Backbone of each chain as ProteinMPNN parsed JSONL, in Angstrom:
{"seq_chain_A": "MTPELKEAIDKYLSANKVVLFMKGTKMFPQCGFSNTCVQVLNTLSVPYETVNILEDESLRQGMKVYSQWPTFPQLYIDGEFFGGCDITLEAYNSGELKEVLEKAMCS", "coords_chain_A": {"N_chain_A": [[105.843, 107.876, 115.995], [107.632, 110.226, 117.444], [107.357, 112.967, 119.799], [109.531, 114.662, 119.487], [110.395, 114.173, 116.899], [108.18, 115.015, 115.437], [108.171, 117.707, 116.077], [110.573, 118.497, 114.954], [110.05, 118.071, 112.248], [107.905, 119.858, 111.873], [109.252, 122.265, 112.321], [111.164, 122.265, 110.261], [109.509, 122.376, 108.035], [108.304, 124.848, 108.363], [110.419, 126.457, 107.945], [111.182, 126.129, 105.353], [109.916, 126.751, 102.188], [109.175, 125.093, 100.001], [109.184, 121.706, 100.023], [110.36, 118.522, 99.229], [109.799, 115.304, 100.095], [111.499, 112.498, 99.432], [112.622, 109.574, 97.518], [115.917, 109.123, 97.403], [118.012, 111.761, 96.079], [117.87, 115.224, 94.973], [119.752, 115.424, 92.938], [120.27, 112.76, 92.415], [117.79, 110.959, 91.998], [116.078, 108.068, 93.261], [113.919, 106.659, 92.384], [111.262, 106.272, 90.082], [108.906, 107.81, 90.422], [109.624, 109.723, 92.305], [111.585, 110.976, 90.836], [110.079, 112.111, 88.769], [108.683, 114.142, 90.135], [110.849, 115.743, 90.901], [111.774, 116.58, 88.379], [109.555, 118.047, 87.49], [109.499, 120.161, 89.367], [111.98, 121.278, 88.858], [111.585, 122.173, 86.252], [109.799, 124.221, 86.714], [111.403, 126.017, 87.863], [111.623, 126.662, 90.586], [112.855, 127.399, 93.832], [113.73, 124.697, 95.947], [113.746, 122.294, 98.637], [115.034, 119.006, 99.228], [114.383, 115.918, 100.878], [115.888, 112.966, 101.69], [114.299, 110.124, 102.219], [115.144, 107.557, 102.313], [117.389, 107.382, 103.741], [116.831, 107.431, 106.392], [115.113, 105.479, 108.408], [113.289, 105.866, 110.497], [112.356, 108.384, 109.995], [111.218, 107.953, 107.547], [109.041, 106.241, 108.165], [107.825, 107.907, 109.978], [107.04, 110.161, 108.454], [104.976, 109.103, 106.954], [102.997, 108.86, 108.818], [102.825, 111.5, 109.745], [102.01, 112.897, 107.429], [99.782, 111.481, 106.862], [99.808, 109.782, 104.712], [100.625, 107.163, 102.645], [102.77, 106.744, 100.885], [105.775, 107.581, 98.991], [106.956, 109.928, 96.532], [106.476, 112.912, 98.652], [105.058, 115.989, 98.518], [105.455, 119.146, 99.95], [104.078, 122.343, 100.293], [104.513, 125.558, 101.424], [104.287, 124.665, 104.073], [102.162, 122.947, 103.957], [100.714, 119.788, 103.13], [100.819, 118.846, 99.793], [100.613, 116.823, 97.853], [101.182, 113.591, 96.228], [103.125, 112.048, 93.601], [101.305, 111.723, 91.39], [99.318, 113.656, 91.814], [100.862, 115.977, 91.862], [101.877, 115.98, 89.254], [99.507, 116.165, 87.734], [98.53, 118.591, 88.64], [100.565, 120.221, 87.748], [100.264, 120.007, 84.972], [97.749, 121.165, 84.707], [98.199, 123.717, 85.427], [97.757, 124.526, 87.945], [99.686, 123.944, 89.881], [101.788, 125.732, 89.412], [100.513, 128.13, 90.044], [99.958, 127.776, 92.798], [102.549, 127.578, 93.794], [103.611, 130.083, 93.117], [102.037, 131.715, 94.697], [102.866, 130.837, 97.193], [105.519, 131.642, 97.192], [105.291, 134.367, 97.279], [104.204, 134.888, 99.732]], "CA_chain_A": [[106.158, 109.306, 115.798], [107.944, 110.85, 118.732], [107.115, 114.42, 119.792], [110.737, 115.341, 118.986], [110.405, 114.07, 115.438], [107.104, 115.887, 114.929], [108.625, 119.095, 116.228], [111.634, 118.72, 113.967], [109.406, 118.182, 110.936], [107.167, 121.144, 111.894], [110.237, 123.345, 112.22], [111.758, 122.225, 108.922], [108.503, 122.791, 107.06], [108.031, 126.295, 108.454], [111.618, 127.163, 107.503], [111.392, 125.926, 103.912], [108.615, 126.896, 101.511], [108.869, 123.943, 99.159], [109.986, 120.555, 100.45], [109.98, 117.238, 98.642], [110.298, 114.11, 100.781], [111.605, 111.614, 98.27], [113.607, 108.486, 97.552], [117.088, 109.63, 96.707], [118.241, 113.199, 96.205], [117.572, 116.03, 93.787], [120.721, 115.085, 91.894], [120.193, 111.319, 92.124], [116.549, 110.327, 92.448], [116.169, 106.614, 93.216], [112.628, 106.068, 92.068], [110.647, 106.982, 88.967], [107.911, 108.792, 90.869], [110.374, 110.821, 92.92], [112.251, 111.684, 89.748], [109.062, 112.913, 88.086], [108.46, 115.355, 90.936], [112.055, 116.571, 90.794], [111.79, 117.194, 87.043], [108.484, 119.055, 87.455], [109.927, 121.324, 90.15], [113.099, 121.883, 88.116], [111.019, 122.874, 85.101], [109.153, 125.447, 87.194], [112.495, 126.868, 88.367], [111.325, 127.146, 91.933], [113.817, 126.849, 94.802], [113.109, 123.719, 96.825], [114.616, 121.383, 99.381], [114.616, 117.604, 99.19], [114.794, 115.093, 102.019], [115.995, 111.573, 101.249], [113.749, 109.296, 103.294], [115.797, 106.256, 102.324], [118.525, 107.431, 104.667], [116.389, 107.436, 107.788], [113.913, 104.654, 108.468], [112.295, 106.43, 111.426], [111.751, 109.523, 109.296], [110.384, 107.373, 106.49], [107.778, 105.82, 108.767], [107.249, 109.091, 110.62], [106.391, 111.024, 107.457], [103.719, 108.456, 106.546], [102.041, 109.211, 109.868], [102.695, 112.958, 109.756], [101.251, 113.315, 106.248], [98.655, 110.558, 106.657], [99.99, 109.422, 103.298], [101.458, 105.969, 102.794], [103.818, 106.543, 99.883], [106.651, 108.711, 98.631], [107.333, 111.199, 97.16], [105.471, 113.741, 99.293], [105.401, 117.389, 98.291], [104.897, 120.129, 100.867], [104.21, 123.728, 99.854], [104.102, 126.47, 102.498], [103.959, 123.904, 105.27], [100.979, 122.093, 103.801], [100.898, 118.656, 102.217], [100.185, 119.12, 98.502], [100.255, 115.553, 97.225], [102.244, 112.717, 95.741], [103.549, 112.261, 92.217], [100.164, 111.848, 90.475], [98.673, 114.951, 92.042], [101.827, 117.007, 91.446], [101.936, 116.004, 87.795], [98.237, 116.663, 87.208], [98.47, 120.023, 88.967], [101.521, 120.875, 86.852], [99.641, 120.067, 83.654], [96.583, 122.058, 84.705], [98.637, 125.081, 85.759], [97.459, 124.796, 89.351], [100.905, 123.873, 90.69], [102.5, 127.004, 89.221], [99.775, 129.14, 90.822], [100.155, 127.529, 94.228], [103.94, 127.89, 94.106], [103.78, 131.54, 93.037], [101.391, 132.26, 95.89], [103.715, 130.499, 98.336], [106.749, 132.432, 97.107], [104.973, 135.754, 97.605], [103.726, 135.055, 101.121]], "C_chain_A": [[106.4, 109.925, 117.162], [107.628, 112.345, 118.64], [108.311, 115.192, 119.226], [110.763, 115.337, 117.461], [109.37, 115.002, 114.842], [107.545, 117.347, 114.976], [109.683, 119.438, 115.183], [111.052, 118.894, 112.57], [108.66, 119.517, 110.829], [108.121, 122.298, 111.615], [110.811, 123.422, 110.812], [110.784, 122.754, 107.879], [108.184, 124.277, 107.164], [109.238, 127.097, 107.969], [111.843, 127.074, 105.994], [110.065, 125.866, 103.179], [108.218, 125.663, 100.704], [109.793, 122.797, 99.55], [109.452, 119.281, 99.802], [110.632, 116.113, 99.439], [110.307, 113.003, 99.739], [112.582, 110.466, 98.506], [114.803, 108.955, 96.725], [117.217, 111.128, 96.929], [117.868, 113.893, 94.902], [118.489, 115.645, 92.627], [120.603, 113.628, 91.471], [118.915, 110.708, 92.675], [116.654, 108.811, 92.306], [114.841, 105.93, 92.963], [111.982, 106.92, 90.996], [109.695, 108.077, 89.397], [108.599, 110.001, 91.501], [111.044, 111.658, 91.838], [111.273, 112.59, 89.0], [108.824, 114.219, 88.825], [109.646, 116.303, 90.849], [112.067, 117.303, 89.452], [110.74, 118.291, 86.925], [108.936, 120.316, 88.173], [111.093, 122.035, 89.462], [112.583, 122.719, 86.955], [110.394, 124.205, 85.523], [110.143, 126.424, 87.807], [112.201, 127.459, 89.735], [112.364, 126.579, 92.899], [113.111, 125.86, 95.735], [114.148, 122.844, 97.506], [114.117, 119.959, 99.18], [115.139, 116.888, 100.428], [114.764, 113.644, 101.557], [115.528, 110.642, 102.359], [114.365, 107.905, 103.326], [116.927, 106.216, 103.358], [118.112, 107.296, 106.117], [115.055, 106.709, 107.907], [112.857, 105.247, 109.396], [111.62, 107.645, 110.794], [110.797, 109.024, 108.217], [109.019, 106.97, 107.048], [107.055, 107.006, 109.398], [106.486, 109.97, 109.648], [105.068, 110.418, 106.983], [102.616, 108.794, 107.548], [101.757, 110.712, 109.841], [101.777, 113.441, 108.641], [99.937, 112.568, 106.103], [98.635, 110.141, 105.187], [100.99, 108.291, 103.259], [102.64, 105.832, 101.842], [104.677, 107.799, 99.711], [106.76, 108.773, 97.134], [106.153, 111.933, 97.801], [105.913, 115.192, 99.146], [104.692, 118.304, 99.284], [105.134, 121.526, 100.308], [103.663, 124.628, 100.957], [103.593, 125.708, 103.717], [102.781, 122.949, 105.142], [101.251, 120.966, 102.812], [100.122, 118.905, 100.926], [99.748, 117.821, 97.824], [101.466, 114.725, 96.865], [102.521, 113.023, 94.278], [102.375, 112.52, 91.275], [99.539, 113.228, 90.565], [99.575, 116.077, 91.547], [101.851, 117.124, 89.927], [100.657, 116.575, 87.2], [98.112, 118.165, 87.461], [99.437, 120.819, 88.088], [100.889, 121.065, 85.474], [98.467, 121.036, 83.597], [96.972, 123.501, 84.987], [98.465, 125.411, 87.237], [98.732, 124.836, 90.195], [101.674, 125.189, 90.627], [101.856, 128.103, 90.063], [100.054, 129.004, 92.313], [101.578, 127.901, 94.64], [104.185, 129.393, 94.106], [103.207, 132.204, 94.276], [102.278, 132.037, 97.113], [104.961, 131.369, 98.371], [106.509, 133.879, 97.54], [104.662, 135.95, 99.084], [104.865, 135.175, 102.121]], "O_chain_A": [[105.466, 110.12, 117.939], [107.628, 112.921, 117.553], [108.148, 116.226, 118.579], [111.097, 116.332, 116.819], [109.639, 115.698, 113.863], [107.321, 118.113, 114.039], [109.681, 120.526, 114.608], [111.494, 119.749, 111.802], [108.769, 120.218, 109.823], [107.846, 123.178, 110.8], [110.931, 124.505, 110.238], [111.168, 123.479, 106.962], [107.832, 124.904, 106.165], [109.109, 128.271, 107.622], [112.607, 127.857, 105.429], [109.2, 125.048, 103.494], [107.061, 125.243, 100.725], [111.014, 122.894, 99.429], [108.253, 119.007, 99.826], [111.856, 115.982, 99.46], [109.259, 112.614, 99.224], [113.263, 110.392, 99.528], [114.705, 109.153, 95.514], [116.615, 111.691, 97.842], [117.593, 113.258, 93.884], [118.051, 115.552, 91.48], [120.812, 113.298, 90.304], [118.941, 110.02, 93.695], [117.247, 108.317, 91.347], [114.664, 104.757, 93.29], [112.13, 108.142, 90.991], [109.676, 109.156, 88.805], [108.213, 111.147, 91.268], [111.069, 112.887, 91.911], [111.618, 113.715, 88.641], [108.768, 115.284, 88.209], [109.474, 117.517, 90.738], [112.338, 118.502, 89.396], [110.995, 119.34, 86.333], [108.776, 121.42, 87.652], [111.175, 123.263, 89.488], [113.067, 123.822, 86.701], [110.451, 125.19, 84.787], [109.771, 127.523, 88.221], [112.499, 128.624, 89.997], [112.72, 125.405, 92.801], [112.03, 126.147, 96.249], [115.267, 122.676, 97.022], [112.923, 119.732, 98.986], [116.203, 117.217, 100.952], [113.737, 113.155, 101.089], [116.256, 110.393, 103.32], [114.133, 107.151, 104.27], [117.357, 105.145, 103.787], [118.956, 107.069, 106.983], [114.006, 107.248, 107.554], [111.662, 105.144, 109.119], [110.441, 107.899, 111.037], [109.723, 109.586, 108.0], [107.979, 107.31, 106.484], [105.828, 107.095, 109.355], [105.41, 110.471, 109.972], [104.138, 111.152, 106.648], [101.459, 108.989, 107.177], [100.605, 111.14, 109.905], [100.891, 114.269, 108.855], [99.075, 112.964, 105.318], [97.598, 110.15, 104.525], [102.095, 108.429, 103.782], [103.433, 104.9, 101.976], [104.363, 108.885, 100.198], [106.661, 107.727, 96.491], [104.992, 111.624, 97.533], [106.997, 115.574, 99.588], [103.472, 118.239, 99.437], [106.246, 121.859, 99.898], [102.513, 124.491, 101.375], [102.581, 126.078, 104.313], [102.438, 122.235, 106.085], [101.922, 121.156, 101.798], [98.915, 119.145, 100.958], [98.644, 117.734, 97.286], [102.607, 115.089, 97.148], [102.201, 114.101, 93.779], [102.434, 113.433, 90.452], [99.268, 113.882, 89.558], [99.113, 117.013, 90.895], [101.846, 118.227, 89.379], [100.708, 117.377, 86.267], [97.647, 118.913, 86.601], [99.155, 121.961, 87.727], [100.968, 122.143, 84.886], [98.216, 121.656, 82.563], [96.161, 124.409, 84.806], [98.955, 126.431, 87.722], [98.852, 125.652, 91.109], [102.149, 125.696, 91.643], [102.541, 128.898, 90.707], [100.348, 129.984, 92.999], [101.788, 128.473, 95.71], [104.876, 129.918, 94.979], [103.799, 133.126, 94.837], [102.427, 132.92, 97.958], [105.41, 131.786, 99.439], [107.396, 134.532, 98.091], [104.835, 137.043, 99.624], [104.622, 135.32, 103.319]]}, "seq_chain_B": "MCDDDPLLLPILESTKMKILKKLSAALAPVHMEVENVSFQQRQEGNTDEMSTDCCDTHFNVNLVSEEFEGRSLLKRHRLVYAVLADELQTGGVHALSLVTKTPSEVANNNQE", "coords_chain_B": {"N_chain_B": [[95.507, 70.366, 92.396], [92.949, 71.53, 94.411], [90.139, 73.435, 93.845], [88.151, 73.925, 95.674], [89.227, 73.79, 98.123], [89.339, 75.222, 101.219], [91.603, 76.022, 102.558], [93.372, 76.767, 100.649], [92.377, 79.02, 99.469], [93.097, 81.668, 100.545], [95.711, 81.852, 99.631], [95.393, 81.766, 96.933], [94.101, 84.126, 96.341], [95.094, 86.944, 94.864], [97.028, 89.966, 95.371], [96.093, 91.843, 93.608], [93.451, 91.002, 93.17], [92.4, 91.444, 95.689], [92.593, 94.198, 95.87], [90.871, 94.959, 93.791], [88.426, 93.934, 94.767], [88.056, 95.332, 97.204], [88.014, 98.03, 96.406], [85.846, 98.005, 94.735], [83.748, 97.367, 96.491], [83.829, 99.539, 98.251], [83.689, 101.901, 96.724], [81.968, 101.618, 94.623], [82.534, 101.739, 91.746], [81.946, 102.994, 88.402], [83.629, 102.417, 86.48], [86.608, 100.574, 86.399], [90.052, 99.951, 86.582], [92.754, 97.887, 87.283], [96.143, 97.533, 87.405], [98.994, 95.549, 87.602], [102.107, 96.729, 87.912], [104.549, 96.099, 88.833], [106.783, 94.779, 87.773], [107.888, 96.606, 86.049], [109.107, 98.399, 87.714], [111.214, 96.949, 88.736], [112.681, 96.5, 86.456], [113.487, 99.058, 85.839], [115.48, 99.414, 87.535], [115.022, 100.041, 90.192], [116.227, 100.87, 93.231], [115.301, 100.481, 95.739], [115.387, 98.539, 98.469], [113.306, 97.069, 99.537], [111.48, 96.518, 97.547], [112.206, 94.301, 96.135], [111.349, 92.089, 97.351], [108.814, 90.983, 96.795], [106.295, 90.398, 94.251], [104.175, 92.115, 94.081], [104.134, 95.029, 94.235], [103.749, 97.497, 92.999], [101.109, 99.274, 91.607], [98.891, 100.327, 88.995], [96.026, 102.259, 89.145], [92.882, 102.909, 87.917], [90.086, 104.738, 88.271], [86.587, 105.351, 88.024], [84.149, 107.041, 89.603], [81.162, 107.922, 91.374], [81.556, 108.614, 93.953], [83.676, 110.319, 94.054], [82.783, 112.759, 93.433], [82.699, 116.235, 93.943], [84.922, 116.182, 95.55], [88.295, 117.149, 96.229], [91.344, 116.477, 94.378], [93.274, 115.575, 96.129], [91.747, 114.701, 98.321], [90.362, 112.651, 97.085], [92.404, 110.828, 96.503], [93.241, 110.253, 99.072], [91.023, 108.93, 99.97], [91.016, 106.55, 98.458], [93.451, 105.501, 99.356], [92.759, 105.042, 102.001], [90.876, 102.991, 101.758], [92.538, 100.985, 100.851], [94.29, 100.58, 102.91], [95.314, 98.385, 104.461], [96.704, 96.832, 102.541], [98.684, 98.611, 101.878], [99.99, 99.029, 104.263], [100.743, 96.507, 105.414], [100.638, 94.714, 103.382], [102.57, 94.809, 101.478], [102.357, 96.49, 99.293], [103.783, 99.155, 97.647], [103.473, 101.372, 96.068], [100.999, 103.303, 94.459], [99.686, 104.268, 91.46], [97.414, 106.651, 90.774], [94.393, 107.304, 89.048], [91.689, 109.255, 89.267], [88.473, 109.777, 88.61], [85.276, 111.429, 88.086], [82.068, 110.272, 86.865], [80.881, 112.367, 85.371], [83.055, 113.95, 84.715], [84.463, 112.304, 82.99], [82.606, 112.068, 80.93], [82.573, 114.724, 80.04], [85.193, 114.941, 79.107], [85.067, 113.203, 76.979], [83.497, 114.583, 75.268], [84.994, 116.622, 74.333]], "CA_chain_B": [[95.078, 71.457, 93.287], [91.487, 71.519, 94.471], [89.661, 74.814, 93.978], [87.234, 74.101, 96.804], [89.936, 73.673, 99.389], [89.329, 76.539, 101.875], [92.944, 76.397, 103.006], [94.125, 77.33, 99.528], [91.788, 80.27, 98.973], [93.88, 82.885, 100.84], [96.918, 81.886, 98.812], [95.015, 81.999, 95.547], [93.643, 85.484, 96.092], [96.262, 87.804, 94.704], [96.887, 91.341, 95.829], [95.259, 92.539, 92.62], [92.061, 90.64, 93.445], [92.009, 92.124, 96.928], [92.419, 95.616, 95.529], [89.636, 95.063, 92.997], [87.274, 93.68, 95.64], [87.883, 96.401, 98.191], [87.622, 99.269, 95.73], [84.506, 97.78, 94.231], [82.818, 97.432, 97.619], [83.827, 100.84, 98.918], [83.469, 103.064, 95.866], [81.0, 101.265, 93.569], [82.947, 102.474, 90.544], [81.315, 102.64, 87.135], [84.716, 101.893, 85.658], [87.774, 100.316, 87.249], [91.15, 99.16, 86.012], [93.885, 97.729, 88.207], [97.221, 96.89, 86.656], [100.198, 95.296, 88.386], [103.252, 97.178, 87.117], [105.733, 95.896, 89.666], [107.916, 94.355, 86.971], [108.509, 97.795, 85.439], [109.962, 99.009, 88.721], [112.455, 96.171, 88.847], [113.458, 96.704, 85.233], [114.095, 100.388, 85.837], [116.582, 99.428, 88.484], [114.622, 100.635, 91.471], [117.172, 100.324, 94.192], [114.666, 100.344, 97.038], [115.613, 97.137, 98.789], [112.087, 96.356, 99.907], [110.641, 96.153, 96.403], [112.603, 93.048, 95.495], [110.845, 90.971, 98.138], [107.638, 90.318, 96.232], [105.968, 90.906, 92.926], [102.955, 92.926, 94.107], [104.527, 96.251, 94.934], [103.332, 98.723, 92.326], [99.887, 99.105, 90.821], [98.189, 101.462, 88.392], [94.592, 102.137, 89.416], [92.088, 103.904, 87.199], [88.739, 104.618, 88.82], [85.57, 106.367, 87.758], [83.155, 106.786, 90.647], [80.373, 109.055, 91.886], [82.069, 108.953, 95.28], [84.693, 111.366, 93.942], [82.125, 114.025, 93.115], [82.816, 117.264, 94.964], [86.144, 116.057, 96.35], [89.539, 117.548, 95.559], [92.202, 115.37, 93.984], [93.938, 115.07, 97.335], [90.763, 113.936, 99.099], [90.05, 111.422, 96.346], [93.509, 109.892, 96.688], [93.199, 109.815, 100.482], [89.915, 107.973, 100.072], [91.505, 105.281, 97.913], [94.472, 104.997, 100.279], [92.079, 104.539, 103.2], [90.281, 101.698, 101.402], [93.6, 99.997, 100.654], [95.258, 100.779, 103.999], [95.976, 97.114, 104.815], [97.653, 96.449, 101.494], [99.802, 99.546, 101.903], [100.761, 98.939, 105.508], [101.366, 95.207, 105.64], [100.5, 93.836, 102.222], [103.698, 94.897, 100.556], [102.176, 97.439, 98.191], [104.582, 100.336, 97.931], [103.099, 102.547, 95.292], [99.783, 103.244, 93.655], [99.459, 105.384, 90.552], [95.961, 106.768, 90.791], [93.606, 108.217, 88.22], [90.395, 109.232, 89.948], [87.566, 110.707, 87.921], [83.843, 111.221, 88.269], [81.422, 109.975, 85.582], [80.638, 113.591, 84.595], [84.34, 114.404, 84.168], [84.766, 111.441, 81.855], [81.672, 112.452, 79.87], [83.06, 116.003, 79.496], [86.411, 114.663, 78.34], [84.703, 112.546, 75.722], [82.825, 115.519, 74.357], [85.955, 117.611, 73.795]], "C_chain_B": [[93.566, 71.549, 93.254], [90.979, 72.924, 94.728], [88.757, 75.016, 95.177], [87.948, 74.131, 98.134], [90.025, 75.036, 100.076], [90.703, 76.981, 102.334], [93.733, 77.084, 101.887], [93.625, 78.693, 99.106], [92.595, 81.522, 99.31], [95.115, 82.998, 99.95], [96.561, 82.261, 97.377], [94.61, 83.437, 95.279], [94.835, 86.417, 96.032], [95.972, 89.199, 95.26], [95.957, 92.112, 94.89], [93.779, 92.263, 92.88], [91.543, 91.374, 94.682], [91.719, 93.6, 96.652], [91.106, 95.805, 94.78], [88.407, 94.925, 93.891], [87.012, 94.853, 96.567], [87.406, 97.692, 97.547], [86.193, 99.182, 95.228], [83.479, 97.96, 95.337], [82.703, 98.835, 98.183], [83.361, 101.978, 98.017], [82.454, 102.842, 94.751], [81.326, 101.968, 92.246], [82.17, 102.051, 89.305], [82.359, 102.111, 86.154], [85.924, 101.696, 86.561], [88.808, 99.496, 86.508], [92.252, 99.091, 87.055], [94.963, 96.945, 87.483], [98.448, 96.74, 87.546], [101.412, 95.664, 87.534], [104.56, 97.007, 87.882], [106.966, 95.55, 88.852], [108.635, 95.543, 86.36], [109.491, 98.428, 86.413], [111.284, 98.26, 88.808], [113.329, 96.397, 87.62], [114.161, 98.05, 85.235], [115.179, 100.511, 86.876], [116.247, 100.147, 89.773], [115.458, 100.026, 92.569], [116.58, 100.186, 95.596], [114.694, 98.863, 97.423], [114.33, 96.381, 99.058], [111.33, 95.85, 98.678], [111.068, 94.853, 95.754], [112.022, 91.843, 96.232], [109.683, 90.252, 97.497], [107.26, 90.989, 94.94], [104.795, 91.859, 92.931], [103.216, 94.251, 94.793], [103.975, 97.52, 94.315], [102.134, 98.459, 91.428], [99.428, 100.419, 90.205], [96.708, 101.234, 88.626], [93.858, 103.277, 88.73], [90.638, 103.72, 87.627], [87.826, 105.727, 88.343], [84.432, 106.081, 88.73], [82.441, 108.061, 91.063], [80.912, 109.524, 93.235], [83.075, 110.094, 95.238], [84.093, 112.751, 93.707], [82.288, 115.005, 94.274], [84.063, 117.16, 95.831], [87.349, 116.489, 95.541], [90.344, 116.295, 95.241], [92.848, 114.725, 95.216], [92.979, 114.209, 98.143], [90.408, 112.628, 98.403], [91.14, 110.384, 96.583], [93.531, 109.371, 98.111], [92.122, 108.752, 100.673], [90.362, 106.592, 99.595], [92.554, 104.671, 98.844], [93.836, 104.405, 101.534], [91.472, 103.155, 102.938], [91.349, 100.61, 101.344], [94.674, 100.069, 101.746], [96.02, 99.512, 104.361], [97.047, 96.744, 103.824], [98.9, 97.335, 101.546], [100.654, 99.381, 103.153], [101.477, 97.609, 105.646], [101.355, 94.3, 104.417], [101.622, 93.948, 101.214], [103.524, 95.84, 99.397], [102.906, 98.738, 98.545], [104.152, 101.57, 97.183], [101.834, 102.286, 94.506], [99.751, 104.474, 92.768], [97.962, 105.496, 90.388], [95.426, 107.746, 89.759], [92.201, 108.123, 88.781], [89.467, 110.269, 89.321], [86.118, 110.418, 88.3], [83.236, 110.902, 86.902], [81.205, 111.233, 84.735], [81.931, 114.128, 83.996], [84.715, 113.603, 82.937], [83.881, 111.806, 80.667], [82.12, 113.753, 79.218], [84.301, 115.807, 78.651], [86.085, 114.066, 76.984], [84.104, 113.507, 74.716], [83.817, 116.463, 73.689], [86.587, 117.151, 72.496]], "O_chain_B": [[92.97, 71.638, 92.181], [91.348, 73.542, 95.726], [88.602, 76.139, 95.657], [87.35, 74.458, 99.159], [90.713, 75.926, 99.576], [90.953, 78.176, 102.486], [94.639, 77.876, 102.145], [94.35, 79.448, 98.459], [92.769, 82.375, 98.44], [95.516, 84.095, 99.563], [97.305, 82.966, 96.696], [94.742, 83.931, 94.159], [95.504, 86.651, 97.039], [94.833, 89.548, 95.569], [95.144, 92.925, 95.329], [92.951, 93.173, 92.819], [90.41, 91.855, 94.715], [90.736, 94.163, 97.135], [90.325, 96.702, 95.097], [87.462, 95.706, 93.784], [85.877, 95.311, 96.697], [86.514, 98.366, 98.064], [85.433, 100.149, 95.287], [82.461, 98.626, 95.147], [81.614, 99.276, 98.551], [82.712, 102.915, 98.484], [82.12, 103.772, 94.017], [80.499, 102.697, 91.699], [81.782, 100.89, 89.173], [82.041, 101.463, 85.157], [86.23, 102.551, 87.392], [88.492, 98.48, 85.888], [92.638, 100.104, 87.637], [94.728, 95.834, 87.007], [98.887, 97.706, 88.171], [101.711, 94.988, 86.549], [105.548, 97.687, 87.608], [108.072, 95.971, 89.189], [109.851, 95.505, 86.169], [110.549, 98.923, 86.025], [112.345, 98.87, 88.937], [114.553, 96.475, 87.72], [115.268, 98.189, 84.717], [115.738, 101.589, 87.076], [117.106, 100.792, 90.374], [115.409, 98.82, 92.812], [117.286, 99.815, 96.534], [114.076, 98.035, 96.752], [114.267, 95.172, 98.833], [110.611, 94.854, 98.765], [110.353, 94.343, 94.893], [112.185, 90.706, 95.79], [109.563, 89.034, 97.632], [107.824, 92.019, 94.57], [104.437, 92.378, 91.874], [102.597, 94.566, 95.81], [103.754, 98.51, 95.012], [102.142, 97.546, 90.603], [99.558, 101.484, 90.809], [96.186, 100.154, 88.346], [94.168, 104.451, 88.932], [90.035, 102.677, 87.376], [88.224, 106.889, 88.265], [83.823, 105.012, 88.688], [83.034, 109.139, 91.101], [80.746, 110.685, 93.611], [83.308, 110.761, 96.245], [84.783, 113.768, 93.771], [82.05, 114.661, 95.432], [84.247, 117.959, 96.749], [87.433, 116.241, 94.339], [90.073, 115.209, 95.753], [92.95, 113.503, 95.321], [93.34, 113.123, 98.598], [90.181, 111.612, 99.06], [90.852, 109.213, 96.832], [93.803, 108.194, 98.343], [92.292, 107.803, 101.438], [90.109, 105.587, 100.259], [92.544, 103.465, 99.091], [94.307, 103.399, 102.065], [91.545, 102.264, 103.785], [91.11, 99.466, 101.731], [95.818, 99.67, 101.531], [97.236, 99.553, 104.549], [98.162, 96.384, 104.202], [100.015, 96.879, 101.296], [101.871, 99.566, 103.121], [102.668, 97.567, 105.954], [101.986, 93.243, 104.415], [101.619, 93.25, 100.199], [104.437, 95.991, 98.586], [102.676, 99.333, 99.597], [104.429, 102.692, 97.608], [101.624, 101.201, 93.964], [99.786, 105.6, 93.263], [97.307, 104.564, 89.922], [95.93, 108.859, 89.611], [91.59, 107.054, 88.777], [89.655, 111.474, 89.483], [85.779, 109.33, 88.765], [83.834, 111.232, 85.877], [81.331, 111.178, 83.512], [81.922, 114.694, 82.903], [85.222, 114.151, 81.959], [84.35, 111.849, 79.529], [82.064, 113.888, 77.996], [84.449, 116.431, 77.601], [86.726, 114.371, 75.978], [84.177, 113.304, 73.504], [83.542, 117.03, 72.632], [87.409, 117.865, 71.923]]}, "name": "protein", "num_of_chains": 2, "seq": "MTPELKEAIDKYLSANKVVLFMKGTKMFPQCGFSNTCVQVLNTLSVPYETVNILEDESLRQGMKVYSQWPTFPQLYIDGEFFGGCDITLEAYNSGELKEVLEKAMCSMCDDDPLLLPILESTKMKILKKLSAALAPVHMEVENVSFQQRQEGNTDEMSTDCCDTHFNVNLVSEEFEGRSLLKRHRLVYAVLADELQTGGVHALSLVTKTPSEVANNNQE"}
């Protein structure tokens, strides 16, 4: 993880409230878990950005270090790591995800 | 094939066995299920080039442990990832679907 990469990630996360680091894109997810997160976020009708980590190996490895999380997808809300697919889905089902997103949108 | 041959033991111990052993030692779960679902990923046409290298890439893990008491979902998952760090970094495991509950949560679910 170079300082430049960390800075770039920091900057991107402060500029975008909801970011999903995933395999593939919003339109063409390339993994079941990434797709699940995309569908959840689509259902909640919240604006979000996606980053395709398959396109950049250094970013892929960098995000694992940055998030201290070894797998993708990785959901960030308001600059903070929220979780992977399991956590996102469980939080969606419990209503917690909607609350956290609403709070982020208002801030 | 001789089961006592110490040279063969590392080969015989599958990724699943390693996961079971490590989780058991670290979290003393009252209930544990580990399922290798790598084949499902290949069938669904997962285009991630790395996942075609071996058969031990995706696992479902269901754990019930006191160690999860008082920890958020995120902290629970981080705990499991820490225990299985080797498998995730160099062992070829690419994804873990985790269900992490405490014994009291399971008891409450059963009562509903």
